[in-house]
C-alpha positions in Angstrom: -1.6 -5.6 53.0 1.2 -7.7 51.3 1.5 -5.0 48.4 2.3 -2.6 51.2 4.3 -5.2 53.2 6.4 -5.4 50.0 6.3 -1.8 48.5 5.1 -3.2 44.9 3.7 -0.1 43.6 1.8 -2.2 41.0 0.2 -4.3 43.2 -1.0 -1.2 46.0 -2.3 0.5 42.7 -4.3 -2.9 41.4 -5.7 -3.2 45.1 -6.8 0.3 45.4 -8.4 -0.3 42.1 -10.0 -3.8 43.1 -11.5 -1.7 46.4 -12.5 0.9 44.1 -14.5 -1.1 41.5 -16.2 -3.1 44.6 -17.4 0.4 46.0 -18.8 1.1 42.6 -20.5 -2.3 42.9 -21.7 -1.4 46.1 -23.2 1.9 44.5 -21.0 3.8 46.7 -19.5 5.7 43.3 -18.0 8.6 45.2 -15.5 6.4 47.0 -15.1 4.0 44.5 -13.9 7.0 42.2 -11.7 8.1 45.2 -9.8 4.6 45.2 -10.1 4.1 41.4 -8.5 7.6 41.0 -5.7 6.9 43.4 -5.1 3.6 41.5 -5.0 5.5 38.0 -2.4 8.2 39.6 -0.2 5.5 41.0 0.1 3.9 37.8 1.0 7.3 35.7 3.4 7.4 38.5 5.2 4.3 37.4 4.5 4.4 33.6 2.9 1.2 33.1 1.0 2.1 30.1 -0.7 -1.3 29.5 -2.0 -1.0 33.3 -3.3 2.3 33.0 -5.0 1.4 29.6 -6.6 -2.0 31.3 -7.7 0.1 34.5 -8.9 3.0 32.2 -11.3 0.2 30.2 -12.7 -0.9 33.4 -13.0 1.9 35.1 -14.9 3.7 32.2 -17.4 0.3 32.3 -18.1 1.4 36.1 -18.5 5.1 35.6 -20.9 4.2 32.5 -22.8 2.1 34.9 -22.9 5.0 37.4 -24.3 7.3 34.5 -21.3 9.4 34.2 -21.0 9.0 30.1 -18.7 11.8 29.3 -16.1 10.7 31.9 -16.6 7.3 30.6 -16.5 7.9 27.1 -13.1 10.3 27.8 -11.5 7.3 29.6 -12.6 4.8 26.4 -10.9 7.3 24.2 -7.8 7.6 26.4 -7.8 3.9 26.6 -7.6 3.8 23.1 -5.1 6.3 22.3 -3.0 4.2 24.5 -3.7 1.2 23.1 -2.8 2.7 19.6 0.1 4.2 21.3 1.4 0.7 22.6 0.8 -0.8 19.2 2.7 1.4 17.4 5.4 1.0 19.8 5.5 -2.6 19.5 5.5 -2.2 15.8 8.3 0.0 16.2 10.3 -2.3 18.3 9.6 -5.1 15.8 10.8 -2.9 12.9 14.0 -2.0 14.7 14.5 -5.8 15.9 14.2 -6.7 11.7 16.6 -4.1 11.0 18.8 -5.1 13.3 18.2 -8.9 12.3 18.8 -7.6 8.9 22.0 -5.7 9.6 23.4 -8.1 11.9 22.9 -10.8 8.9 24.3 -8.4 6.5 27.4 -7.8 8.6 27.6 -11.5 9.1 27.5 -12.1 5.3 30.1 -9.1 4.8 32.5 -10.6 7.0 32.0 -14.0 5.5 32.8 -12.4 2.1 35.8 -10.7 3.5 36.7 -13.9 5.2 36.8 -15.9 1.6 38.2 -12.7 -0.2 41.2 -12.9 2.4 41.6 -16.6 2.0 41.7 -16.3 -1.8 44.1 -13.7 -1.5 46.4 -15.7 0.7 46.0 -18.6 -1.8 46.7 -16.3 -4.5 50.3 -14.8 -2.7 51.0 -18.4 -2.2 50.6 -19.5 -5.6 52.8 -16.2 -6.7 55.4 -17.4 -4.3 55.3 -20.8 -5.6 55.7 -19.4 -9.3 58.5 -17.1 -8.5 60.4 -20.1 -6.4 59.8 -22.5 -9.6 61.1 -19.4 -12.0 64.1 -19.0 -9.9 64.4 -22.9 -9.9 64.0 -23.4 -13.5 66.7 -20.4 -13.7 69.1 -22.3 -11.4 69.0 -25.3 -13.7 69.6 -23.3 -16.9 72.5 -21.6 -15.5 73.8 -25.0 -14.1 73.2 -26.9 -17.8 75.1 -24.1 -19.4 78.0 -24.4 -17.1 77.8 -28.2 -17.4 77.4 -27.8 -21.4 80.7 -25.2 -21.3 82.5 -27.7 -19.1 81.8 -30.5 -21.8 82.4 -28.4 -24.4 85.9 -27.4 -23.0 86.6 -31.2 -22.1 85.4 -32.1 -25.7 87.5 -29.4 -27.3 90.3 -30.6 -25.2 89.8 -34.3 -26.0 89.7 -33.6 -29.4 92.8 -31.4 -29.2 94.8 -34.5 -27.4 93.2 -36.9 -29.9 94.4 -34.4 -32.9 98.0 -34.4 -31.2 98.1 -38.0 -30.5 96.8 -38.7 -34.3 99.8 -36.2 -35.1 102.4 -38.1 -32.5 101.3 -41.4 -34.4 101.6 -39.9 -37.8 105.2 -38.2 -36.8 106.0 -41.8 -35.0 104.8 -43.8 -37.7 106.6 -41.7 -40.2 109.8 -41.9 -38.4 109.3 -45.5 -37.5 108.9 -46.2 -41.4 111.9 -44.4 -41.9 114.0 -46.4 -39.6 112.3 -49.5 -40.7 113.2 -48.3 -44.3 116.6 -47.3 -43.0 117.1 -50.5 -41.1 115.7 -52.6 -44.2 118.2 -50.6 -46.7 121.0 -51.6 -44.1 119.7 -54.8 -44.2 119.6 -54.8 -48.0 123.0 -53.6 -47.8 124.4 -56.4 -45.6 122.9 -58.7 -48.1 124.3 -57.1 -51.4 
């Protein structure tokens, strides 16, 4: 009654199966079959494979007790096939889950590797930029040094030239002075004579 009120097809089918099995137990196999067959049809419409397999197994036991060995055997074989199909489907799901997990892990590792490679590439670019800046700085220092050396060389050359000229002037002045002093000394000599 509750299953009908809530329109739960699984619960309705289970209730029908229970009524059918109760009727089998009371010796009313024909009525029990009708309810059990309806329950089986309801489960088949919903595609509830596990419930169908369970119902087939239980239904097969009741048919066996009722003496319908041929149908009972057919239901047991069908139940067995459904269990194999469910196991194969579960195995396939497990394999797919493992593959997805493997692919996910593989993708994660590839992303980590790419991130590390990108970080390494960034560091290499930074180092290359730093080497270029250091190279330009050294070139600038070299050019400035050459300018300073050239300037000091020019100043040194000018200083040597000025010093040389000063020496020459001192000699000239010294020579003139010596001449003047000599002449003065001569004039003094003449005065004394």
